[in-house]
C-alpha positions as CSV (number, residue, x, y, z in Angstrom):
1,M,-5.6,19.2,9.9
2,H,-3.8,16.6,7.8
3,H,-2.0,15.0,10.8
4,R,-5.2,15.0,12.9
5,V,-7.1,13.1,10.2
6,M,-4.2,10.6,9.7
7,N,-3.8,10.0,13.4
8,R,-7.5,9.8,14.2
9,F,-8.3,7.3,11.5
10,Q,-4.9,5.6,11.6
11,L,-4.3,6.2,7.9
12,S,-1.1,5.4,6.1
13,A,0.2,8.2,3.8
14,R,-0.9,6.2,0.8
15,T,-4.5,5.9,2.1
16,Y,-4.6,9.5,3.1
17,H,-3.6,10.5,-0.4
18,R,-6.3,8.3,-1.9
19,I,-8.9,10.0,0.4
20,L,-7.7,13.4,-0.8
21,K,-8.0,12.4,-4.4
22,L,-11.5,11.1,-3.8
23,S,-12.3,14.3,-1.8
24,R,-11.1,16.4,-4.8
25,T,-13.4,14.4,-7.1
26,I,-16.4,14.9,-4.8
27,A,-15.7,18.7,-4.6
28,D,-15.4,18.8,-8.4
29,L,-18.7,17.0,-8.8
30,K,-20.3,19.6,-6.5
31,G,-18.8,22.3,-8.6
32,K,-16.6,23.6,-5.8
33,K,-13.2,25.1,-6.2
34,D,-11.8,23.9,-2.8
35,I,-12.1,20.8,-0.8
36,D,-13.8,21.2,2.6
37,V,-14.4,19.1,5.6
38,S,-17.7,17.7,4.3
39,D,-15.9,16.4,1.2
40,I,-13.2,14.7,3.2
41,S,-15.8,13.3,5.6
42,L,-17.8,11.8,2.7
43,A,-14.6,10.3,1.2
44,I,-13.7,8.6,4.6
45,K,-17.3,7.3,4.8
46,M,-17.0,5.8,1.3
47,R,-13.7,4.2,2.2
48,N,-15.1,2.7,5.3
49,L,-18.1,1.4,3.4
50,D,-15.8,-0.2,0.8
51,K,-13.8,-1.9,3.5
52,A,-16.9,-3.3,5.1
53,L,-17.9,-5.1,1.9
């Protein structure tokens, strides 16, 4: 899964790591033990929103 996300969104390793950290925070705020696809998706959306500003 990691390589698919990196390739699809053309992410560097550093950017991907930041998205994973944000995904972990999102999952923590939801009270979840594990990160799932919805957490990663939200992190990517937040990254894209930040880039647009």
